C-alpha positions, 0 to 999 in steps of 0.5 A: 459509501461505494468505494471507487478505486484510482485509475479505474478506467485505465488500469487493463492500459497500465497492466497491458491487459492480455484477454488469456493472461494471469494477473494477480491484484495484490490489494483487493479492497471493494474489488473495484479493480479486480472487477473491471480486470475480470471484464476483460479477461478471456474465457482462460485468463486468471485473476488471484487477489490478496487482502489481510482485510477480513471484510474485503476477503468475504467480499471477494468469496462472494465472486462467483467466477471460476477465473477468480481466486481470493486469498486471505493472506498478506502480499509479502506471500505472493511468491508462495502462492504462485509457487504452489499454482506452478505459475512462477515466471508466468504472471502477466501483471501485478497490480496493488492499489496501497489506499485504504478502502471506504469500508475501512475508513467508514467504519469507526471502529476500524479507527482508520480515521480521525472524521469518525469517533470509534475504537482505536484499532488500525489493523489491516487484519483484525485477527492478529497483531496488537492494536494501536490503542495498546501499542500507545498505551504502552509503548515508551515516549521515545518509540512514539517518537521514532514511529510518528517521526519515520513513518508520518514525516511529523515534525511535531513528534516529540511533542506529540509523543510527550503529550500521548505520554502525559494524558494516558496516566490520567485515562488510557487513549481508547479513541480516535477522536481522544487521539485526534483532539489530543494531536491537535492541543499540540500542533499550533500551526496554521501552515497546516493543509491537510487535518494535523492528526493526518500524519500520525494516523498514518504514522502508527497505521503504517508501524501497526501493519508494518506496511513498508517493510512488507512493500519492500519485500513484496515489489522484489517478489513480484518482479521474480514471479512476472513472465517476460513483458509482464507488468509491475502498476503500483498506485501510492497515496503518500511520499514514503510509499512512493519513495520505495517504489520509485527506488525500486523501479528505478534500481532494476531499470536504470544501469548507473543506480548502482555503479558507485556501490561496488568499486573496483568493478570486475567485467562481470559486474560490470556487464551485469549492471549495464544489462536493466531488468525493467522498463520504467514506463512511467509515473501517472497522476489522476486526471481532474475529471476523477478527482472532482468525482472522487476527492480521496484519490487527490494524493494517488501516484501509479507508477508502472514498469515492464520486465524485460 
């Protein structure tokens, strides 16, 4: 299936793209956003892209464009790469699209989707780290419950964790369907608007890939590499990610955000607090037309901020 990212037609507007600017696509995926950016860049423009996924890296490596470079690494390494390129404080825009690519969702052996039966892997980088299968069959009931609750906001976390531990004593949980069916057998509520296994799969994937910690670190690092007037653009797909992005932008742009955190306040502290570092340019959702053409982006939220 062809992967069409969210906000594809508007990404240059949100990045405030300059013909000869320097940009970073932190989540290359299938290259949709990168292609749009490159199509609008001038001869002296430059685009760097990151992706942990080997398939995405191999796809990006086929781009025959001297203005483009792809890096097979976690975007948490963004500052190190920029520093090596002598570009600290010179980046005109950083883009994060935190959704999964179609090649990840549609390949059953990646283990990301409960819609097709396949091996429970869930690693972004299949060359390193533990698989979801390994973790599910080794973790304690308490740890599984904690992950489902914290990273999936799953109200049935305790019941699901108990069922997992009970079932794996008979047969190891190795496939997406075995996990999905297990979750469905536990959740009796008819109030679920999404598939009953959605939150469980989300939680395990986030845990296996350490996604939220990487995001928090990377947002701060992105701010440090941006040029004045440089843009930070983040597309998220669930409340946990969006909350992190929202509070990060608020912490840089809202002068009153930390006002009561360190009393009494010195003059220097007050001066620092009232000199905001970013301009919050807002929160955006896909248009009705976009969602109609690509239902997978219905939950997408884009936030954009500009460094002062």
